[in-house]
C-alpha positions as CSV (number, residue, x, y, z in Angstrom):
1,M,0.1,0.2,-0.5
2,E,1.4,3.5,-1.3
3,V,1.2,6.5,1.6
4,D,2.0,9.2,2.4
5,H,5.7,9.6,3.9
6,G,4.3,13.2,5.5
7,A,1.1,11.8,7.2
8,I,3.3,8.4,8.4
9,E,5.9,10.6,9.8
10,E,3.3,12.6,11.9
11,L,1.8,9.5,13.0
12,L,5.2,8.0,14.7
13,G,5.1,9.7,17.7
14,A,2.0,8.7,18.3
15,Y,2.5,5.0,17.2
16,A,5.3,4.9,19.8
17,L,3.1,5.5,22.5
18,N,0.3,2.6,21.4
19,A,-1.8,5.7,20.4
20,V,-2.8,4.7,17.0
21,D,-5.7,2.3,15.7
22,P,-4.6,-1.2,14.1
23,H,-6.1,0.5,10.6
24,D,-3.1,3.1,11.0
25,A,-0.7,0.8,13.2
26,V,-0.6,-1.1,9.7
27,M,0.4,1.1,7.6
28,V,3.0,2.8,9.6
29,D,4.3,-0.7,10.1
30,S,4.1,-1.3,6.3
31,H,5.9,2.1,5.2
32,V,8.7,2.2,8.6
33,A,9.7,-1.6,7.0
34,G,10.7,0.2,3.8
35,C,11.6,3.8,5.1
36,F,15.1,4.2,6.6
37,E,14.5,7.7,8.1
38,C,11.3,6.8,9.8
39,R,12.4,3.5,11.0
40,A,15.2,5.4,12.6
41,E,13.0,8.2,14.0
42,L,10.6,5.4,15.3
43,E,13.5,3.8,16.9
44,Q,14.1,6.9,19.0
45,H,10.5,7.6,20.4
46,L,10.2,3.6,21.0
47,E,13.7,4.4,22.9
48,V,11.7,6.8,25.1
49,A,8.6,5.1,25.4
50,A,9.5,2.2,26.5
51,L,11.2,4.3,29.6
52,L,7.9,6.4,30.2
53,P,5.4,5.2,32.9
54,A,1.8,6.6,32.5
55,S,2.4,9.4,34.5
56,S,1.6,12.9,34.4
57,D,5.4,13.4,36.2
58,F,6.0,13.1,32.2
59,A,2.9,15.3,30.7
60,P,0.1,17.4,32.5
61,A,-3.1,14.4,33.1
62,S,-4.7,17.1,30.0
63,V,-2.3,15.6,27.4
64,W,-3.0,12.4,28.2
65,D,-6.6,13.1,28.0
66,A,-6.5,14.8,24.8
67,I,-4.6,11.5,23.4
68,A,-7.6,9.4,24.5
69,G,-10.5,11.9,23.3
70,E,-8.7,11.7,19.6
71,L,-8.8,7.4,20.3
72,G,-12.4,7.8,21.2
73,R,-12.8,10.1,18.3
74,E,-11.3,8.0,15.5
75,R,-13.1,4.8,17.0
76,S,-15.2,4.7,13.6
77,P,-16.2,1.6,11.5
78,E,-15.2,3.4,8.2
79,R,-11.4,3.4,7.5
80,S,-9.8,5.4,5.1
81,S,-6.0,5.1,3.6
82,V,-3.7,7.7,5.3
83,Q,-3.4,8.8,1.9
84,S,-7.2,9.8,1.5
85,L,-7.6,11.3,4.8
86,N,-10.7,13.6,5.2
87,P,-10.0,17.3,5.8
88,R,-11.4,17.0,9.2
89,R,-10.2,13.5,10.4
90,H,-6.3,15.0,9.4
91,W,-7.0,17.8,11.1
92,R,-7.6,15.6,14.4
93,M,-4.8,13.5,13.6
94,R,-2.7,16.4,13.5
95,R,-3.7,17.1,16.8
96,L,-3.1,13.4,18.2
97,A,0.4,14.0,16.5
98,A,1.2,17.2,17.8
99,A,0.1,15.5,21.5
100,A,2.4,12.6,21.4
101,A,5.1,14.7,20.2
102,F,4.7,16.8,23.3
103,V,4.5,13.5,25.2
104,L,8.2,12.2,24.1
105,L,9.5,15.4,24.6
106,A,8.8,15.6,27.2
107,G,9.9,12.2,28.2
108,A,13.2,12.7,26.2
109,A,14.1,15.4,28.7
110,V,12.9,13.4,31.8
111,V,14.8,10.4,30.6
112,Q,17.9,12.7,29.8
113,S,17.7,14.3,33.0
114,A,18.1,10.6,34.5
115,R,20.6,9.8,32.5
116,L,22.2,12.8,33.5
117,G,21.9,12.0,37.1
118,A,23.6,8.2,36.8
119,V,26.5,10.1,35.2
120,N,27.1,12.4,38.0
121,D,26.7,9.2,40.4
122,D,29.4,8.0,38.5
123,L,31.6,10.8,38.7
124,A,31.0,11.2,41.8
125,A,32.1,7.5,42.6
126,V,35.4,7.9,40.7
127,R,36.2,10.5,42.4
128,S,36.1,8.8,45.5
129,T,38.1,6.0,44.3
130,V,40.3,8.6,43.4
131,V,40.5,10.3,46.5
132,A,41.1,6.8,47.7
133,L,43.6,6.0,45.8
134,E,45.3,9.3,46.5
135,Q,45.4,8.8,50.4
136,Q,46.7,5.1,49.5
137,I,49.7,6.7,47.9
138,D,50.3,9.9,50.6
139,R,50.3,6.6,53.2
140,P,54.1,5.3,54.0
141,I,54.9,2.1,52.3
142,L,55.7,0.2,55.3
143,E,52.4,1.2,56.6
144,I,50.8,-0.2,53.4
145,A,52.4,-3.5,54.4
146,A,51.8,-3.8,57.2
147,S,48.7,-3.0,56.7
148,Q,48.1,-6.1,53.6
149,A,49.6,-8.1,56.0
150,R,47.1,-7.9,58.0
151,L,44.7,-8.7,55.8
152,N,46.5,-11.7,54.7
153,P,44.3,-15.0,55.8
154,L,47.7,-16.9,56.8
155,A,49.2,-14.3,58.9
156,Q,49.0,-15.0,62.9
157,Q,48.2,-11.8,65.1
158,V,49.1,-11.4,68.4
159,M,48.8,-9.1,71.0
160,L,51.0,-9.1,73.5
161,G,49.9,-7.6,76.9
162,S,50.9,-7.1,81.0
163,E,48.5,-6.7,84.1
164,V,51.5,-4.9,86.0
165,S,52.4,-2.0,83.1
166,G,48.7,-2.2,82.0
167,S,50.3,-1.7,78.1
168,N,49.6,-3.9,75.0
169,A,51.0,-4.2,71.5
170,I,50.0,-6.1,68.4
171,I,52.0,-8.0,66.5
172,V,51.4,-10.0,63.0
173,L,53.3,-12.4,61.7
174,M,53.6,-14.0,58.0
175,P,54.2,-17.9,57.9
176,D,57.8,-16.5,56.5
177,G,58.8,-15.2,59.3
178,T,58.2,-11.5,58.6
179,G,56.3,-9.5,61.1
180,Y,55.1,-6.0,62.4
181,L,54.5,-4.6,65.1
182,V,51.3,-2.7,64.0
183,E,49.8,-1.2,67.2
184,H,50.7,-0.6,70.8
185,T,49.8,1.4,73.9
186,L,53.5,1.6,75.1
187,K,54.2,4.8,76.9
188,P,56.8,7.4,75.1
189,L,60.9,6.5,76.6
190,P,63.2,9.0,76.9
191,P,65.9,9.6,74.4
192,D,68.5,7.9,76.0
193,R,65.9,4.9,76.2
194,T,64.5,2.1,73.9
195,Y,62.0,-0.6,73.6
196,Q,63.8,-4.1,72.2
197,L,61.9,-6.9,70.6
198,W,62.5,-10.0,71.6
199,S,61.4,-13.5,70.0
200,I,61.1,-16.5,72.1
201,V,62.5,-19.6,69.7
202,D,62.7,-23.2,71.1
203,G,62.9,-21.9,74.6
204,K,65.9,-19.4,73.8
205,V,65.7,-15.6,73.8
206,I,66.4,-13.9,70.9
207,S,66.4,-10.0,69.5
208,A,64.4,-9.2,66.7
209,G,65.0,-5.1,66.8
210,V,65.3,-2.0,68.5
211,L,61.8,-0.6,68.2
212,G,62.9,3.2,69.6
213,P,62.0,5.6,72.6
214,E,58.5,5.6,70.8
215,P,57.5,3.0,68.5
216,G,55.3,3.1,65.1
217,V,54.9,0.2,62.5
218,V,58.2,-1.7,63.0
219,P,59.2,-5.0,60.6
220,F,61.4,-7.4,61.7
221,H,62.3,-11.0,60.7
222,I,62.3,-14.0,62.7
223,D,62.7,-17.9,62.2
224,P,59.4,-19.6,62.3
225,A,60.9,-22.5,63.1
226,G,60.7,-23.3,66.9
227,F,58.7,-19.9,67.7
228,E,57.0,-19.6,70.7
229,G,56.6,-16.3,71.6
230,F,57.3,-12.4,71.8
231,A,58.1,-9.9,74.2
232,I,59.5,-6.6,74.7
233,T,61.5,-4.6,76.8
234,E,62.9,-1.4,77.8
235,E,66.4,-1.3,77.3
236,V,69.5,1.3,77.0
237,I,69.5,3.4,73.2
238,G,70.8,1.0,71.1
239,G,69.4,-2.2,72.3
240,V,71.5,-4.8,73.9
241,P,72.4,-8.5,73.0
242,S,70.6,-10.3,75.6
243,S,68.4,-8.3,78.5
244,D,67.9,-9.1,82.5
245,N,65.0,-6.8,82.3
246,A,61.1,-7.8,82.9
247,P,59.2,-7.6,79.6
248,V,57.1,-4.2,79.5
249,V,54.6,-6.7,77.5
250,V,54.8,-10.3,76.7
251,W,52.8,-13.1,74.7
252,L,53.4,-16.9,74.8
253,A,51.9,-19.8,72.5
254,A,50.0,-21.7,74.3
């Protein structure tokens, strides 16, 4: 069936809203099958229409009423092809097409706004990720390594303590003997004093490193074979090869 291109083009918006009767729908289908221009325009209308609820949020209620009214007046047993519309019917169809175009235009604006909102949300998430990465970069490498060790499921995390000193400390020990002093409540010492870490291996107390008078995150390494516990003592600056001092904090394996 040959139909007028302009008339079909006017009906595309209403067709996308499912607001044309079956007779005109058949002619639209037939036309867009062979008209690339109308098919492309219809696909755009359908994309918007698919995202629109039948709600006055997208267009005034009067617009929906107008469409419904036009459809009611168009329900008649006498049908004529689009190319031979009488003037009165053609005028009503133009009103219907205009109303449908208004709805699609309003809907497209809302959809575009929603998409922009989603893009803004994505940008906010990216910004948050960048900030987090910047904070990671600003952290000392030693702190990052200690944090990763604490998250390692194979790592052993122990707490040293003492009822006498009231202090405690947390040490993370990896299976290969790499360890970190990660937290503590040790009080600061004078500049001429230092804390010293000891590992207990096969009943022997072996120095694992000098921690300084105000320890931060401190790495160390011990032989994990025969490991039985840790102790921290207060010593003279520089540390000692062996200690006669009572531990400030201690932990022994059960």
